[in-house]
N, C-alpha and C positions, 0 to 999 in steps of 0.2 A: 807106313810111317815115313815121313820125310823129315830129315834133320838138316837145318841150315847151319853150316859150320863156318868158322872164320874168326879172325882176331877181333878184339874189342874195338868198337868205333866204326866197324865196316858196314853196319846197317842191317844186321840180322833181324833184330826186333822190328825195325820199321818195315822191312820186306815181309816179315810174317804177317804183320797187321794189314799190309796192302793186299797180300794174297787172300787173307780172310775176307776183306771187303769185296774182292773180285769174285769169289766163289760162294758167297753167303747163300745165294738162292739155290745152290745145288744141294744144300743140306737141310732137309725139312725139319730136323730137330735142332737146328741152330749151330752157330759157331761160338765156342766158349774159350775165353782166355784165362790161363792160369799163370800167374807171375810168381816165380820162385826166387827172385834175386835176394829177397830179404829173409828167406827161410834158412835158419842155421841148422835145424835138426831135420835130417832126411826122414826120420820116422814119422814126422807129421805130414809128409807129402800126400798120403791118401786123404786125410781129412781136409787139407788145403784144396786139393782138387775137388773134393765133394762140396766144399763151401763155394768154390767158383761156379760149380754146376747148379747151385741153389738147392742142394740136398738139405732139407729142413731138419729132418730127424735122421740120425745115424746111430748105428749100434757100436759096440766096442770093437767091432771089426769093420772099419770103414771100407776096406777093399771089397768085402762081400757086398756092401751096399752099392759101391760103384759098379761092380759087375752087374748086379741086378738092374741098376738104373740104365746102364749102357746097352744091355743085351737087346738086340733088335732095333736099336735106334740108329738113324743115319745122321751123325753129327761130326763136326770137326772140332778137335780139341787142340788148342794151341798152348804149348807148354814152353814158356819163355825163361831163358837163363838157367840151364840145367847143370852147368859144368861143375859147380862147387859141391853138389850133392849127387854126383852122377850115378853112383852105384844103386842107392835106394830108388832113385827116379827111374833108372833103366829097368830095374826089377819090376816096379809097379807098372810101367807102361807096357812091358812085355806081357805081364799077366792080363792086363786089360785087353790088349790086342788079341790074345789067344782066346779069351772068353767072349769077346764081342766082335765077331768078324766084320760087321758093317762099319765099325769105328774107324775113323781116319785121324791121325795125329800129325801135327806139324810142330816140330820142336826146334829150339835154337840153343846152340851150345858151342863152346870154343873147341870141343872135340866130339868125335862120334860117340854115341851112347853104347853101341854094341848090342842093340836089340835085334832079335831075329826078324828078318824081313825089312829092316831099316834101309832106307836109301839116303845116302848123304849127298848134299848139294853144297859145295863150297861157295860161299858168297865172296866174290872178288871185289877188290877196290874198284872205284870208278875209273873208266878209261881216261888216260891223260894224253895230251897231244904228243905226236911224234916230234922230237927235236928238229928244228929248222924247217918244219912243214909250215907253209905260209898261212894256212887257214886252220884255226883251232876251235871255232865256235861249235863244231859238231861234237866236241869232246864232252862226255857226261860230267867230268870233273869241272870243266870250264863252265858248263851250263849251270851246275849247282852253285859255283862261286858267284856267277853273274846274278842268279836269282837271289841269293842271300845278301849279296852286296847291295843290290837295289833296295832291299828292305832296310839295310843299315844306312845307306846313303841314297835317298831318293834321286832318281835321274841317272844313276850310274848304269853304264852299259859297256860291254866289251867292244872295242873298236880297233882300228889299225894302230892307234897311238899307244894303247895299253895292253894289247893282246900278248905281247912277248912277256910282260911282267906277270900277267895273270897266268900264262902258261907255265912260267918258272915256279910260281907259288904252288900250283897244282902238282907239278912234278916233284917239288921238294916235299910235299905232303903225301906223296905216293898214292894220290887218289882216295885217301881215307876220308869218308864223308864228314865225320865228326871234326877232324882237323880242318877241313875246308870251311865248314860252317863257323868255327871259332875264328879262323883267320879273316873271313869275310866280314864278320861282325866288327873287326878292328878298324874298318874303314871309317867309322864314326870319328876316330881320333887320329888315325895314321894314314899316310899315303901308301900306295902300292910298293914303292921303293923301300919305305920304312919297314913294312911288313916282311918283305923278302929278306932284308938285311937281318932283322931280328930272328927270323926263322933260322937263317944260316948260323948266326951266333949261338942260338940256343942248342941247335943240333950238335955243333962242335963241342960245346961245354959238356953235354951229356953222353957223348959217344964213349968216352973213356970209362964212365961209370956203368955203362950198360953193354959192355962188349959181349957178354954172354947171351944177351937178348937178341931175338930175331931183328933184322934191320927195320922191318915195318913197325915192330913194337917200340924200337928206339925212336923212330920218327914220331909216333903218337905221344910217347912220354915227353919228348922234347917240346912238342906242341902244347901239351898241358902245362909243362913247366913254364914255357914262354907266356902263356895266357895268365898263369898265376903271378909271375914276376911283373907283369904289366898292370896288375891290380894294385890299388893303394894298400898300405898296411892294414887299415881297418877292413877293407874288402877281403883281403887274404884271410884275416882272422875269422870273418863271418863265413866265408866259403868253407873253412875247416870246421867251424862249429855246426853249420847247417848239415854236415855229413851225418849227424846222428839221427836225422829224421829218415824214416822208412816210408816209401810210397807217398812222398809229398808232405806239404805243410801249409799252414796259413800264416799270414803276416803276424797275426796276434800270437800264434804259437812261437814263431821265430823270435819275436820281441821278448817273450817270457823266458825262453830256453837259452837264447844266444846273447842276450844283453848282459852287460856287466864288465867290470874292469876296463880293459882298453877299448871296448866297444860299448858305449852307453845304450840303454834301451831305446831312447828317443832318436838314436842314429840309425837303428836297424832298418826302418822303413826306406830311407833314402839310399842306404847301402844296397839293399835288395834291388832297388831300381837300377843301380849301377851294374849289378851282376846280371840283371835281365838284359840290359843294353849290350853286355859283353857275351851274351848267349850262354852264360854259365848256369843261370836259372831261367826256366821257362814257365809261362803261365798255362795252366790247364785250360784247353780250349772249351771245355764244357762247363766252366764255372761262371759264365756270364750271368749277371743279374743276381748272383749270390756272393758270399764271401769268396774272394779269389783264392784259388788253391795253386800252389807253386810246386814245381818239380825240378829235380836235378838228375841228369842222366847218370846211370850207374857208374860209368867210368869217372865222371867228374866227382861223384860222391866218394868213390874209392880213393881218388887222388887227395881229396879234402881230408878223408879219414887218416891217411898217412901223415899229413901235415898236423892234424890234431894230436896224433900220438907223439909226434916230435915236439910239440909245444908244451907237453906236460899238462894240458888242460882236459884231456879226454875224460877222466873220471868225474871231474867237476861238472862238465857240460852234460854228461850222461845222467848224472844225478838230477840236474835241472830238468832234463827230458823226462826222467822217471817221475819226478814230482809233478810235472805239468799234467801228464796223462793219468797219474793216480788221482789228481784233483778232478779231471774230467770224468773218470769212472765213478768217483764218490758222489758226483751229482746225481747218480742213479738213486741214492738214498732219499733225495728230496724231490727230484724231477719226475720220478716214476709216480704214476697215479695222480697226474696233474696235467693241465693244458700244455706244459712244457715237455712232456714225455716224447712226442714225436720228433721235435727238433733235437733233443738230446740223443735219442736212439739213432737218428740219421747221422749225427755227428760222430757217435761212437763207432758205428759201422764203417764210416769213411776212414776212421783212424785206427782200424783194426791192426794194420801192419805196425803202426807206432806203439799200440798197446802190446802187441806181441814182442816188439823190440824191448820195451820197458820190462816185461816179464822175464825175457831171456837175460837181460842185464842183471836183474835181481837174482835169478837162479844161478847163472854161470859165473858172474863176477863178484856179486855181493854176498851170495848165499843167504839172502834176506827173504825167508819164506813168509814171514809176517807181512811184508810189503806186498808179496804176490797175493795173499789173501785179501788185503785191503783193496787191491786193484780189481780183482776178479769177482769177489763176492757181490758187489752192488749191481752187476750187469744183468739184472733180471729181465727187464723188458727187451733189452738188446739180445739176450739169449733166446727169448721166445720168438722174436720176429726175425732173427738171423739164422745163419746156418753154420755156426762155429761151435756147436755143442761138444763135440768130441775133444776139440782142442782145449776148451775151457774146463771140461771135466778132468782132463789130464793135469792142467795147471793146479786146479783145486786139490785133486787127490794127492799129487806129489807134495804140495806145500803142507797139506794137513798131516801127511806122514812125517815130515821133518819138523813141523811146529806143533807139538802136542801140548803146549802150555795152556791151561784153562784161561780163557779170555773171552771178551765179547766178540772180537773179530773171529775167533775160532768157532763160536756158536753160530754166528751169521754165515760163515763159510760152510759149515756143515749143512745148514739149511739150503744154501745155494747149490752145494754138491748133490744134495738129495734131488733138487729140482732137475739138474742136468742129467742125473742117472735115470730119473723117471722119463724124461723126454727121449732118452735113448732106448727106452723099453725095458729097463732093468728096475722093475718095481720093488723087488726084494732089496736091492742095494739102496734104492731111494728111501725106502721105509727105514732101513737100518741107520742111515745117516740122519734122517729126520728125528728118530727117537733119541739118538745121541745128542743132537742139537737141543732138543727139548729138555733133556735131563741136565745138560750143562747150563742152559738158560735159566732153569728153575733154581739151580744151585747158586747161580750168580745174581738171582733176583732180577732177571731181564725179561719183563713181561712182554714187551713188543716182540722180542726174538722168540720167546716161547709161543706166542700167537702165530708167528710165521712158521714155526716148526709144526704146530698143529695143522696148519694148512698143507704143509709138505707131506705129513702123514696121510691126510685124506687124498692128496694128489697121487701119492705112490699107490694107494689102494685102488684109485681110479684106473691107473695104468696097469694094474694087475687084473682088471676086469672083474672086480668083486663089487657088484652094484649095491647090494644090501648093506654091506659093511661100509662102503664109501659114503652112502647116503647118511648113515649114522655118524660117521666121522666128520663129514662136512658140516652137519648141523652142530656138532660139538665145537668145531672150529669156529663157526659163526659166533657162538656164545663167547668163546675165549677171546676172539678178536674184538668183539664189541665191548667186553669188560676191560680190555687193555687199551681201548681207543685206537685200535689198528684198523683204520678204514679200508686200506688197500687189501689187507688179509680178509676182512669181512666180505668185501665185494667178490674176491676170488672164491671164497668158501660158499657164498650164496650161489654163484654161477655154477660151481661144482655140484651143489645140491640140486639146482634146477635141471642140469643136464642129466644127472642120475635119476631124478624123479621122472623126467620125460621118458627115459628109456624103460622105466618100470611102469609107465602109464599111471603114475601117481598124480592125482589132481593138484597136488601142492606144487607142481612144477611152475604153474603160472605165478603163484605167490612168490616163490624164490626168484624167478626170472625178473619180475617187476621190481622186487627189492634190490636186486643186483644192479639193474639198469638205473634205477633212481639214484642209488649211491654213486654210480659211475658218473652220471650227469651232474650231481652235486659237486663232484671234485673235478669235473672237466677232463676226464681221462679218455682220450679217443679210442685207445685199444680196448679198454674195458667197456666203453659204450658200445663198440662194435660187437663184442662178445655177448653183452646183454641183449642187444637188438636181435642177434641171430637166434638165440634160444627162445626169446619171447616171440619172435616171428614164427618159429616152428610150432610153438604152442598155439598161436593164433590159427595156423593152418589146421591143426587138429581140432580146434574149437569151431571151425567153419567160418572164421572171420578173415576171408581171403584178401580183401582190400587192405586191411591193416597189416596182414602178414606180408603182402607184397611191398608195401611202403617201408616197413621195418627192415626187411631183408635187403631192399635196395639201398637204404641208408647205411646199413652195416657194410654192404659190398663197397660202397663209395669210400668208407673209412678204411677198410682193409686195402683198397686200391691205393689210397694215399700213403699207406705204410709200405706198400710193395709186398704185402703178405698174400702170395698167390694161393696158398692153402685156404686162407679165409675167403677169398673170392670163390674158390671151388665149393666151400661149405655153403655159402649163400646161394650159389647157383643150384645146388642140390635142393634147397628149400624152395626156390622159385620154380624149379621144374615140378616139384610135388604140388605146389599151389596151382600152377597152370593146368596140370592134369586134373586136379580136383574140380576146376571150373569148366572143364571140357575143352580147353585149348591144347589138344594133344600134339599138334604139329609143333607149337612153340615149346612144349614140354620136351619133345624129342630133340629139338635143336639145342635146348639148354643142357640136356643130358649129354649130348655129344661134346659140347663145349666143356662141360664139367669133367668128363673122362679125360679129355686132353689136358685140362688144367691139373688134374691129379697126377697124370704121368709127368708133367713138367715139374711138379714140386717133389715128387717121391716122398710124400709126407704120410707114412703109413698110419701114424697114430690119429691125426685129425680125421683121416679118411675112415679108419676103423671105428672111431667114435661116431661118425655120421652113419655108418652102416649098421651100427648097433642100436640106433635110436628107434628102430621100428618104423621108419618112414616107408610108406607103401611104395613099391617100385612103380614107376610110371610106364615102363616099357610094355608090359602085358596089356594094360588098359589102352595104351595108345594103339597097339596093333589091332585091338578089337574095334576101336572107334574110328579108325581111318585106314586107308589102303596101306598095305605094307610098303609099297613103292614110295608113297609120300612120306611115310614115317622114316624109312631108310634114308631118303634124300635129305630130310630135315636133320636127322642125326649126323649124316656125313657133312652137311654144311656147318653145323655147330662144331664138329670134331676138327674142322679145318681152321677154325677161328684162332687168331693170336689172342694173347691175354687182353690187349687193348680192345680188340673186336668183341671179345666175350663181355667185357664190361659195358661197352656201348649197347650191345644187344640186351643184356640182362636188365639194364636200367630203363629200357623202353625205347632206345634209339637204335636205328639200323646202322650197322657198320658202314662208314662212308667210303666209297671208292675214291681213288685219287682222281685229280682233274685229268680228263682225257686229253689226248693230243688235239690240236686245233684243226687238224685236217678233217674235211667233210667227207672224205672217202670212207665207205664202210670197211670195217675190219674184216679181213678175209683170212681164215685159217685153212690150212691144207686138210685133206680128209684124215690124214694120220694125226694131225694136231687136234682136230675135233675129237677123235677117238681118245687121245691121251687126256684131253680136258675132261671128258666124261668120266674117265677112270679116276682122275684127280677128285672130281666131284663125288665119286663113290667112296672116297676116303683112302684110296690106295697110295702107298709110298712109291717113290721112284723105283725102288727095288721090286715091289709088287708089280708095277706097270711093266718093267722089263721082263719079268717072268711071264706075265700074261700075254704080252705081244711077241715073246721070243726074240727080244732084241737086247743089246748090251745096256747095262745100267747107265753108262755114260751117254748113250744115245737117248735114253729116256730123259735123263737130266737135261740134255740139249733141247729136246722138244718142249719141256716145261719152261725152260728159260726163254725160248722164242715165243711161247704163248704169253708169258708174263709181259715180255717186251711189246708184242703186237697189241695186246689189250691195254697196255699202260697200267698194269696192276702191280701190286707189291707182294701179294700173298696168295697162297693156294686157296684160301677161303673166298677170295674175290673171284677166282676161277670157278669155284663151286657155285657161287651165287649167279655168275654169268650163265653157266650151263642150265641152272634151274629156271632163270628168267627166259632163256632161249627156248626151253621146253614148253613153258607156259605160253609163249607167244605163238608157238607152232600149233598148240591146241586151239 
């Protein structure tokens, strides 16, 4: 574990991300970022880490799930901004490191965490020029200022005429990157002389108020205050109001939340542009072609939050924020089971940090648990396709304990809590909540909610692995939902009946699958269409209709891919492997099985995987070994096991994973004898650790060999190395 320490604004987070980009290839199981800046409750750290890792299903003990997921994996976990919840985070990371020795952690914090084995690396400010030294261009601080200044004022460069002024500015800012960037952005409106004068004035003003703070902290505070005072009053107000957003915002959200009183809604757009020009707000570089997402660095948000508290507007703005994201969540009541569900679910996932902030405000400041139920209960599809189940279950359970008043929202929240409990593997708790929901809904004459509760009871039974009872309950739920006009519930119950019938080898599986699929298509629900296609495709396999099975499973896979539901991709690949085996394409079946096993490990979704394993799909492995040579079978499996998710999708839908464009050189690629040996072991499915043990070399040496192989061959992934080895073997034959 390496912890980057240092004061705010010194660049710890940026350095961590750069390190991650540089070493990504050294970690076969990936590099994963966990952002903790907006997490107020350290008890939620394990589930937040699990969410970042893509843990789809988690138990009520997420630490156990994390340990199981990380054990044996070679991955880098970046944990950013730990200082405000340092004790629970330190405990968690210490436990993970002890349980998973191959794990590597890169943390950022303003102080050392105190974890056993931790190495602390202080991040120093950028080097500033030595006073009176004639040449300053080699200074990191001056280089950063010059780069940012050229962006703010095209054509700007450091020369003999301005070098002394630039040097003085960088020295005044103590080489703190954030301060340098804010100062350079001011060249749009001010000269270098003006910037230096204002920095001096601002520092003198604040020194007396910050005498107990470290000198460098005073410098940064003075820089932020200087930037704030140079904003217009409306910009200052907007800066403060924008601080309520967690992990970014859209312009539309800013207009709704921050408009009003002294800043009118129609002014927000132009004011944001002004804050972008001043480097207070930045645009997310990955939002091109979609609705722009804007960010504010944590220190700038913190400064704005202090101004918001001083203004007396904090409660009002946070209420606007709560209402905006409650309205977004409530869209789940209408957008779920419609063509709009994917757009809505993507938006909600992206806004998870803001939804969490709204819930925390309701819980800690307002003590309004009804509002929490209103926010969380409609998140059904988001809950299924995301990995925030533990967090949401906690929100619902806590709010239900405090808000026991009989109401429609309580009945809906009980059904939602049942769903979350079932997904976490607690079928007993899921059924108990569902029965309570159904009883309350009937007493209040809420037929739609009672129908949802009937589906929840069947779902809980399904996760308790009681096939006969689930089949009966699912059929009853279908009837209840159809009587109530609850199409979404009916589709879900039909799907549940189809899956259960399939596992029981009941011929009615086809009937239920086709009805569920038809209903999903009628309502244009991509997620439910994918589910219906999957179970209908499996039934086609069993019925011997392999062409139709392949077409349906590929269509389902494409839909799951569009949602980013890796467990769904794995489910479809299981079916495609079975279908390929049944038609005698054993090498393809083995390759798909390898890709499937890797996908399952990536999702750690025990319940979807358990469902597939319980369906009675004949294993392809034994048949493949009988019908082809073990060497070819193993090579095909290893090739698939090395696929990335994208490569798995390409292969599964009938296209070969495409290698990157090779270098233009006509010289043949030459690997050393050791590199060829390592490449063959990679193709055999070995990790860097396994290769090191096999060749009796250091793991870092093995990683270096793999890096050089990727570089020489112009490849991006280990799967491409495996394909190259296979093709090389065929060419020799």
